[in-house]
PDB file of N, CA, C and O in Angstrom:
ATOM      1  N   MET A   1       0.894  -1.079  -0.022  1.00  0.00           N
ATOM      2  CA  MET A   1       0.004  -0.041   0.047  1.00  0.00           C
ATOM      3  C   MET A   1       0.984   1.223   0.011  1.00  0.00           C
ATOM      4  O   MET A   1       2.068   1.217   0.595  1.00  0.00           O
ATOM      5  N   THR A   2       0.494   2.326  -0.740  1.00  0.00           N
ATOM      6  CA  THR A   2       1.239   3.532  -0.774  1.00  0.00           C
ATOM      7  C   THR A   2       0.522   4.497   0.148  1.00  0.00           C
ATOM      8  O   THR A   2      -0.677   4.717  -0.028  1.00  0.00           O
ATOM      9  N   VAL A   3       1.210   5.092   1.138  1.00  0.00           N
ATOM     10  CA  VAL A   3       0.649   6.009   2.067  1.00  0.00           C
ATOM     11  C   VAL A   3       1.383   7.381   2.078  1.00  0.00           C
ATOM     12  O   VAL A   3       2.602   7.437   2.241  1.00  0.00           O
ATOM     13  N   ARG A   4       0.640   8.445   1.908  1.00  0.00           N
ATOM     14  CA  ARG A   4       1.188   9.791   1.924  1.00  0.00           C
ATOM     15  C   ARG A   4       0.723  10.486   3.192  1.00  0.00           C
ATOM     16  O   ARG A   4      -0.478  10.578   3.444  1.00  0.00           O
ATOM     17  N   ASP A   5       1.718  11.006   4.042  1.00  0.00           N
ATOM     18  CA  ASP A   5       1.351  11.716   5.265  1.00  0.00           C
ATOM     19  C   ASP A   5       1.052  13.220   5.137  1.00  0.00           C
ATOM     20  O   ASP A   5       1.143  13.746   4.027  1.00  0.00           O
ATOM     21  N   ALA A   6       0.731  13.870   6.116  1.00  0.00           N
ATOM     22  CA  ALA A   6       0.368  15.256   5.951  1.00  0.00           C
ATOM     23  C   ALA A   6       1.453  16.143   5.449  1.00  0.00           C
ATOM     24  O   ALA A   6       1.172  17.200   4.883  1.00  0.00           O
ATOM     25  N   GLN A   7       2.871  15.698   5.662  1.00  0.00           N
ATOM     26  CA  GLN A   7       3.940  16.426   5.149  1.00  0.00           C
ATOM     27  C   GLN A   7       4.216  16.026   3.759  1.00  0.00           C
ATOM     28  O   GLN A   7       5.134  16.609   3.183  1.00  0.00           O
ATOM     29  N   GLY A   8       3.503  15.046   3.094  1.00  0.00           N
ATOM     30  CA  GLY A   8       3.770  14.698   1.702  1.00  0.00           C
ATOM     31  C   GLY A   8       4.738  13.646   1.589  1.00  0.00           C
ATOM     32  O   GLY A   8       5.130  13.372   0.455  1.00  0.00           O
ATOM     33  N   THR A   9       5.212  12.980   2.614  1.00  0.00           N
ATOM     34  CA  THR A   9       6.074  11.926   2.519  1.00  0.00           C
ATOM     35  C   THR A   9       5.285  10.672   2.132  1.00  0.00           C
ATOM     36  O   THR A   9       4.236  10.301   2.660  1.00  0.00           O
ATOM     37  N   VAL A  10       5.984  10.039   1.070  1.00  0.00           N
ATOM     38  CA  VAL A  10       5.197   8.816   0.565  1.00  0.00           C
ATOM     39  C   VAL A  10       5.898   7.471   1.016  1.00  0.00           C
ATOM     40  O   VAL A  10       7.097   7.340   0.771  1.00  0.00           O
ATOM     41  N   THR A  11       5.267   6.560   1.606  1.00  0.00           N
ATOM     42  CA  THR A  11       5.874   5.468   2.243  1.00  0.00           C
ATOM     43  C   THR A  11       5.101   4.152   1.661  1.00  0.00           C
ATOM     44  O   THR A  11       3.871   4.112   1.645  1.00  0.00           O
ATOM     45  N   GLN A  12       5.841   3.172   1.227  1.00  0.00           N
ATOM     46  CA  GLN A  12       5.348   1.968   0.861  1.00  0.00           C
ATOM     47  C   GLN A  12       5.175   0.922   2.066  1.00  0.00           C
ATOM     48  O   GLN A  12       6.151   0.633   2.758  1.00  0.00           O
ATOM     49  N   ILE A  13       4.075   0.433   2.271  1.00  0.00           N
ATOM     50  CA  ILE A  13       3.817  -0.464   3.409  1.00  0.00           C
ATOM     51  C   ILE A  13       3.266  -1.821   2.903  1.00  0.00           C
ATOM     52  O   ILE A  13       2.346  -1.882   2.087  1.00  0.00           O
ATOM     53  N   ALA A  14       3.863  -2.875   3.417  1.00  0.00           N
ATOM     54  CA  ALA A  14       3.422  -4.248   3.042  1.00  0.00           C
ATOM     55  C   ALA A  14       2.129  -4.568   3.801  1.00  0.00           C
ATOM     56  O   ALA A  14       2.110  -4.349   5.012  1.00  0.00           O
ATOM     57  N   VAL A  15       0.968  -5.104   3.144  1.00  0.00           N
ATOM     58  CA  VAL A  15      -0.158  -5.343   3.808  1.00  0.00           C
ATOM     59  C   VAL A  15      -0.644  -6.740   3.303  1.00  0.00           C
ATOM     60  O   VAL A  15      -0.223  -7.193   2.239  1.00  0.00           O
ATOM     61  N   THR A  16      -1.557  -7.427   4.105  1.00  0.00           N
ATOM     62  CA  THR A  16      -2.219  -8.589   3.618  1.00  0.00           C
ATOM     63  C   THR A  16      -3.580  -8.267   3.192  1.00  0.00           C
ATOM     64  O   THR A  16      -4.225  -9.171   2.661  1.00  0.00           O
ATOM     65  N   SER A  17      -4.163  -7.009   3.359  1.00  0.00           N
ATOM     66  CA  SER A  17      -5.312  -6.684   2.821  1.00  0.00           C
ATOM     67  C   SER A  17      -5.288  -5.205   2.689  1.00  0.00           C
ATOM     68  O   SER A  17      -4.366  -4.528   3.145  1.00  0.00           O
ATOM     69  N   ALA A  18      -6.373  -4.682   2.022  1.00  0.00           N
ATOM     70  CA  ALA A  18      -6.312  -3.176   1.757  1.00  0.00           C
ATOM     71  C   ALA A  18      -7.711  -2.653   1.648  1.00  0.00           C
ATOM     72  O   ALA A  18      -8.642  -3.424   1.415  1.00  0.00           O
ATOM     73  N   PRO A  19      -7.893  -1.314   1.817  1.00  0.00           N
ATOM     74  CA  PRO A  19      -9.196  -0.800   1.673  1.00  0.00           C
ATOM     75  C   PRO A  19      -9.925  -1.199   0.276  1.00  0.00           C
ATOM     76  O   PRO A  19      -9.294  -1.528  -0.728  1.00  0.00           O
ATOM     77  N   SER A  20     -11.303  -1.128   0.350  1.00  0.00           N
ATOM     78  CA  SER A  20     -12.135  -1.507  -0.801  1.00  0.00           C
ATOM     79  C   SER A  20     -11.832  -0.704  -2.030  1.00  0.00           C
ATOM     80  O   SER A  20     -12.206  -1.135  -3.121  1.00  0.00           O
ATOM     81  N   HIS A  21     -11.220   0.366  -1.943  1.00  0.00           N
ATOM     82  CA  HIS A  21     -10.953   1.172  -3.183  1.00  0.00           C
ATOM     83  C   HIS A  21      -9.690   2.008  -2.851  1.00  0.00           C
ATOM     84  O   HIS A  21      -9.294   2.160  -1.695  1.00  0.00           O
ATOM     85  N   ASN A  22      -9.122   2.508  -3.871  1.00  0.00           N
ATOM     86  CA  ASN A  22      -7.879   3.393  -3.658  1.00  0.00           C
ATOM     87  C   ASN A  22      -8.123   4.827  -3.437  1.00  0.00           C
ATOM     88  O   ASN A  22      -7.240   5.586  -3.037  1.00  0.00           O
ATOM     89  N   TYR A  23      -9.406   5.216  -3.715  1.00  0.00           N
ATOM     90  CA  TYR A  23      -9.773   6.708  -3.486  1.00  0.00           C
ATOM     91  C   TYR A  23     -10.334   6.840  -2.103  1.00  0.00           C
ATOM     92  O   TYR A  23     -11.501   6.508  -1.898  1.00  0.00           O
ATOM     93  N   ILE A  24      -9.606   7.287  -1.178  1.00  0.00           N
ATOM     94  CA  ILE A  24     -10.001   7.496   0.191  1.00  0.00           C
ATOM     95  C   ILE A  24     -10.683   8.782   0.509  1.00  0.00           C
ATOM     96  O   ILE A  24     -10.144   9.856   0.245  1.00  0.00           O
ATOM     97  N   LEU A  25     -11.852   8.699   1.067  1.00  0.00           N
ATOM     98  CA  LEU A  25     -12.580   9.971   1.296  1.00  0.00           C
ATOM     99  C   LEU A  25     -12.429  10.474   2.788  1.00  0.00           C
ATOM    100  O   LEU A  25     -12.436  11.669   3.083  1.00  0.00           O
ATOM    101  N   ALA A  26     -12.294   9.473   3.673  1.00  0.00           N
ATOM    102  CA  ALA A  26     -12.090   9.807   5.149  1.00  0.00           C
ATOM    103  C   ALA A  26     -11.411   8.575   5.911  1.00  0.00           C
ATOM    104  O   ALA A  26     -11.521   7.414   5.516  1.00  0.00           O
ATOM    105  N   VAL A  27     -10.764   8.927   6.943  1.00  0.00           N
ATOM    106  CA  VAL A  27     -10.179   7.983   7.815  1.00  0.00           C
ATOM    107  C   VAL A  27     -10.570   8.359   9.254  1.00  0.00           C
ATOM    108  O   VAL A  27     -10.533   9.538   9.608  1.00  0.00           O
ATOM    109  N   ASP A  28     -10.949   7.360  10.099  1.00  0.00           N
ATOM    110  CA  ASP A  28     -11.218   7.552  11.498  1.00  0.00           C
ATOM    111  C   ASP A  28     -10.563   6.476  12.408  1.00  0.00           C
ATOM    112  O   ASP A  28     -10.359   5.356  11.939  1.00  0.00           O
ATOM    113  N   PHE A  29     -10.247   6.753  13.613  1.00  0.00           N
ATOM    114  CA  PHE A  29      -9.735   5.721  14.430  1.00  0.00           C
ATOM    115  C   PHE A  29     -10.823   5.714  15.647  1.00  0.00           C
ATOM    116  O   PHE A  29     -11.462   6.688  16.044  1.00  0.00           O
ATOM    117  N   GLN A  30     -10.875   4.435  16.121  1.00  0.00           N
ATOM    118  CA  GLN A  30     -11.639   4.207  17.384  1.00  0.00           C
ATOM    119  C   GLN A  30     -10.996   3.161  18.114  1.00  0.00           C
ATOM    120  O   GLN A  30     -11.212   1.971  17.887  1.00  0.00           O
ATOM    121  N   GLY A  31     -10.122   3.631  19.083  1.00  0.00           N
ATOM    122  CA  GLY A  31      -9.391   2.769  19.821  1.00  0.00           C
ATOM    123  C   GLY A  31      -8.130   2.090  18.804  1.00  0.00           C
ATOM    124  O   GLY A  31      -7.314   2.783  18.196  1.00  0.00           O
ATOM    125  N   GLU A  32      -8.173   0.815  18.781  1.00  0.00           N
ATOM    126  CA  GLU A  32      -7.305   0.064  17.838  1.00  0.00           C
ATOM    127  C   GLU A  32      -7.881  -0.169  16.460  1.00  0.00           C
ATOM    128  O   GLU A  32      -7.243  -0.750  15.582  1.00  0.00           O
ATOM    129  N   ASP A  33      -9.102   0.300  16.294  1.00  0.00           N
ATOM    130  CA  ASP A  33      -9.888   0.141  15.115  1.00  0.00           C
ATOM    131  C   ASP A  33      -9.718   1.293  14.119  1.00  0.00           C
ATOM    132  O   ASP A  33      -9.708   2.465  14.497  1.00  0.00           O
ATOM    133  N   LEU A  34      -9.585   0.928  12.826  1.00  0.00           N
ATOM    134  CA  LEU A  34      -9.439   1.960  11.753  1.00  0.00           C
ATOM    135  C   LEU A  34     -10.660   1.743  10.802  1.00  0.00           C
ATOM    136  O   LEU A  34     -10.970   0.638  10.359  1.00  0.00           O
ATOM    137  N   TRP A  35     -11.273   2.821  10.553  1.00  0.00           N
ATOM    138  CA  TRP A  35     -12.258   2.847   9.547  1.00  0.00           C
ATOM    139  C   TRP A  35     -11.890   3.806   8.519  1.00  0.00           C
ATOM    140  O   TRP A  35     -11.440   4.926   8.760  1.00  0.00           O
ATOM    141  N   VAL A  36     -12.125   3.263   7.222  1.00  0.00           N
ATOM    142  CA  VAL A  36     -11.709   4.009   5.909  1.00  0.00           C
ATOM    143  C   VAL A  36     -12.841   4.040   5.124  1.00  0.00           C
ATOM    144  O   VAL A  36     -13.398   3.007   4.752  1.00  0.00           O
ATOM    145  N   ALA A  37     -13.290   5.344   4.793  1.00  0.00           N
ATOM    146  CA  ALA A  37     -14.476   5.429   3.864  1.00  0.00           C
ATOM    147  C   ALA A  37     -13.842   5.713   2.446  1.00  0.00           C
ATOM    148  O   ALA A  37     -13.043   6.631   2.260  1.00  0.00           O
ATOM    149  N   THR A  38     -14.264   4.848   1.468  1.00  0.00           N
ATOM    150  CA  THR A  38     -13.689   4.907   0.115  1.00  0.00           C
ATOM    151  C   THR A  38     -14.786   5.274  -0.898  1.00  0.00           C
ATOM    152  O   THR A  38     -15.946   5.497  -0.552  1.00  0.00           O
ATOM    153  N   ALA A  39     -14.388   5.319  -2.065  1.00  0.00           N
ATOM    154  CA  ALA A  39     -15.515   5.489  -3.126  1.00  0.00           C
ATOM    155  C   ALA A  39     -16.392   4.349  -3.424  1.00  0.00           C
ATOM    156  O   ALA A  39     -17.379   4.444  -4.153  1.00  0.00           O
ATOM    157  N   HIS A  40     -15.972   3.161  -2.788  1.00  0.00           N
ATOM    158  CA  HIS A  40     -16.678   2.013  -2.986  1.00  0.00           C
ATOM    159  C   HIS A  40     -17.193   1.385  -1.671  1.00  0.00           C
ATOM    160  O   HIS A  40     -17.521   0.200  -1.623  1.00  0.00           O
ATOM    161  N   GLY A  41     -17.250   2.154  -0.680  1.00  0.00           N
ATOM    162  CA  GLY A  41     -17.776   1.707   0.646  1.00  0.00           C
ATOM    163  C   GLY A  41     -16.770   1.886   1.679  1.00  0.00           C
ATOM    164  O   GLY A  41     -15.698   2.448   1.454  1.00  0.00           O
ATOM    165  N   VAL A  42     -17.135   1.371   2.912  1.00  0.00           N
ATOM    166  CA  VAL A  42     -16.313   1.484   4.088  1.00  0.00           C
ATOM    167  C   VAL A  42     -15.455   0.240   4.353  1.00  0.00           C
ATOM    168  O   VAL A  42     -15.936  -0.873   4.136  1.00  0.00           O
ATOM    169  N   SER A  43     -14.264   0.376   4.791  1.00  0.00           N
ATOM    170  CA  SER A  43     -13.393  -0.760   5.112  1.00  0.00           C
ATOM    171  C   SER A  43     -13.048  -0.570   6.592  1.00  0.00           C
ATOM    172  O   SER A  43     -13.009   0.546   7.110  1.00  0.00           O
ATOM    173  N   HIS A  44     -12.793  -1.735   7.264  1.00  0.00           N
ATOM    174  CA  HIS A  44     -12.366  -1.598   8.702  1.00  0.00           C
ATOM    175  C   HIS A  44     -11.163  -2.442   8.835  1.00  0.00           C
ATOM    176  O   HIS A  44     -10.983  -3.468   8.180  1.00  0.00           O
ATOM    177  N   GLY A  45     -10.344  -1.963   9.715  1.00  0.00           N
ATOM    178  CA  GLY A  45      -9.054  -2.677  10.015  1.00  0.00           C
ATOM    179  C   GLY A  45      -8.746  -2.520  11.486  1.00  0.00           C
ATOM    180  O   GLY A  45      -9.256  -1.598  12.123  1.00  0.00           O
ATOM    181  N   ILE A  46      -7.883  -3.443  12.075  1.00  0.00           N
ATOM    182  CA  ILE A  46      -7.587  -3.499  13.532  1.00  0.00           C
ATOM    183  C   ILE A  46      -5.998  -3.377  13.527  1.00  0.00           C
ATOM    184  O   ILE A  46      -5.268  -4.205  12.981  1.00  0.00           O
ATOM    185  N   ARG A  47      -5.567  -2.280  14.180  1.00  0.00           N
ATOM    186  CA  ARG A  47      -4.118  -2.134  14.396  1.00  0.00           C
ATOM    187  C   ARG A  47      -3.482  -3.222  15.148  1.00  0.00           C
ATOM    188  O   ARG A  47      -3.920  -3.526  16.258  1.00  0.00           O
ATOM    189  N   LEU A  48      -2.410  -3.872  14.589  1.00  0.00           N
ATOM    190  CA  LEU A  48      -1.654  -4.975  15.230  1.00  0.00           C
ATOM    191  C   LEU A  48      -0.498  -4.271  15.822  1.00  0.00           C
ATOM    192  O   LEU A  48       0.232  -3.591  15.101  1.00  0.00           O
ATOM    193  N   LYS A  49      -0.273  -4.397  17.164  1.00  0.00           N
ATOM    194  CA  LYS A  49       0.859  -3.969  17.747  1.00  0.00           C
ATOM    195  C   LYS A  49       2.236  -4.623  17.398  1.00  0.00           C
ATOM    196  O   LYS A  49       2.323  -5.850  17.438  1.00  0.00           O
ATOM    197  N   GLN A  50       3.154  -3.971  17.109  1.00  0.00           N
ATOM    198  CA  GLN A  50       4.591  -4.656  16.724  1.00  0.00           C
ATOM    199  C   GLN A  50       5.177  -5.099  18.018  1.00  0.00           C
ATOM    200  O   GLN A  50       5.135  -4.409  19.036  1.00  0.00           O
ATOM    201  N   GLN A  51       5.743  -6.309  17.937  1.00  0.00           N
ATOM    202  CA  GLN A  51       6.467  -6.768  19.133  1.00  0.00           C
ATOM    203  C   GLN A  51       7.914  -6.245  19.059  1.00  0.00           C
ATOM    204  O   GLN A  51       8.555  -6.228  18.009  1.00  0.00           O
ATOM    205  N   LYS A  52       8.392  -5.814  20.269  1.00  0.00           N
ATOM    206  CA  LYS A  52       9.696  -5.372  20.307  1.00  0.00           C
ATOM    207  C   LYS A  52      10.698  -6.451  20.238  1.00  0.00           C
ATOM    208  O   LYS A  52      10.534  -7.466  20.916  1.00  0.00           O
ATOM    209  N   GLU A  53      11.736  -6.309  19.462  1.00  0.00           N
ATOM    210  CA  GLU A  53      12.870  -7.225  19.520  1.00  0.00           C
ATOM    211  C   GLU A  53      13.709  -7.188  20.625  1.00  0.00           C
ATOM    212  O   GLU A  53      14.049  -6.097  21.084  1.00  0.00           O
ATOM    213  N   THR A  54      14.105  -8.273  21.135  1.00  0.00           N
ATOM    214  CA  THR A  54      15.018  -8.299  22.249  1.00  0.00           C
ATOM    215  C   THR A  54      16.323  -8.625  21.819  1.00  0.00           C
ATOM    216  O   THR A  54      16.426  -9.444  20.906  1.00  0.00           O
ATOM    217  N   THR A  55      17.420  -8.087  22.358  1.00  0.00           N
ATOM    218  CA  THR A  55      18.778  -8.526  22.059  1.00  0.00           C
ATOM    219  C   THR A  55      19.281  -9.364  23.226  1.00  0.00           C
ATOM    220  O   THR A  55      18.934  -9.132  24.384  1.00  0.00           O
ATOM    221  N   LYS A  56      20.067 -10.295  22.900  1.00  0.00           N
ATOM    222  CA  LYS A  56      20.737 -11.204  23.807  1.00  0.00           C
ATOM    223  C   LYS A  56      22.292 -10.919  24.063  1.00  0.00           C
ATOM    224  O   LYS A  56      22.936 -11.644  24.821  1.00  0.00           O
TER     225      LYS A  56
END
């Protein structure tokens, strides 16, 4: 997925699923849930917390 932040920085992110359409109208967060309104409907995602790597 290609993501552009408020400063205009573009980042490629590997995902296993994606929003229902690439034209995003709105994004909202509710706790760990992510709601994305697109031109083809609403998509829902849940943020997965990254596990910290430990060094030995």
